[in-house]
C-alpha positions, -999 to +999 in steps of 0.1 A: -823+435-480-786+431-481-765+456-464-732+473-481-706+469-456-692+505-449-653+517-463-630+510-435-623+547-436-662+557-443-666+589-417-704+579-412-695+544-401-708+536-368-678+528-341-684+522-305-659+523-278-660+518-244-644+540-223-632+535-186-647+557-159-649+560-120-669+577-097-661+610-106-674+601-142-706+593-123-710+620-105-707+643-137-734+621-151-760+627-123-755+666-126-763+666-163-791+643-158-802+662-130-794+698-151-812+689-180-846+680-163-842+715-139-842+734-171-869+718-184-889+730-155-895+699-138-892+703-100-870+680-073-896+654-062-902+649-101-869+644-112-859+623-082-886+599-092-866+594-129-835+586-109-853+557-091-874+547-121-857+513-137-867+527-172-844+553-172-814+534-173-793+563-170-801+580-139-810+548-123-776+534-125-765+568-115-785+566-082-775+528-078-739+536-074-737+572-057-765+565-035-796+583-026-780+605-005-755+618-029-782+622-056-810+641-037-783+669-034-771+670-065-807+673-077-815+700-052-785+719-061-798+717-100-833+727-090-820+759-068-798+775-096-819+768-125-851+778-112-833+809-103-821+813-135-860+811-148-868+839-124-893+815-101 
């Protein structure tokens, strides 16, 4: 099957770009991952396992860059906030 090349002005064409980011972006990513799973009801130990598992490339990379202590603090904060919001 041949694929048709997209027109230059096709709004549905996938375009990828690399965005330079520093440590602040990695910290934001850690918060996003931790918050997402805390909102799903994961407890602190379960979320930390995600950050330690290479299969979950995003959280794993963040943990490698920020370190265990920083990730633990972020996860604990997110679990505390989101468990309160659920009434637990």
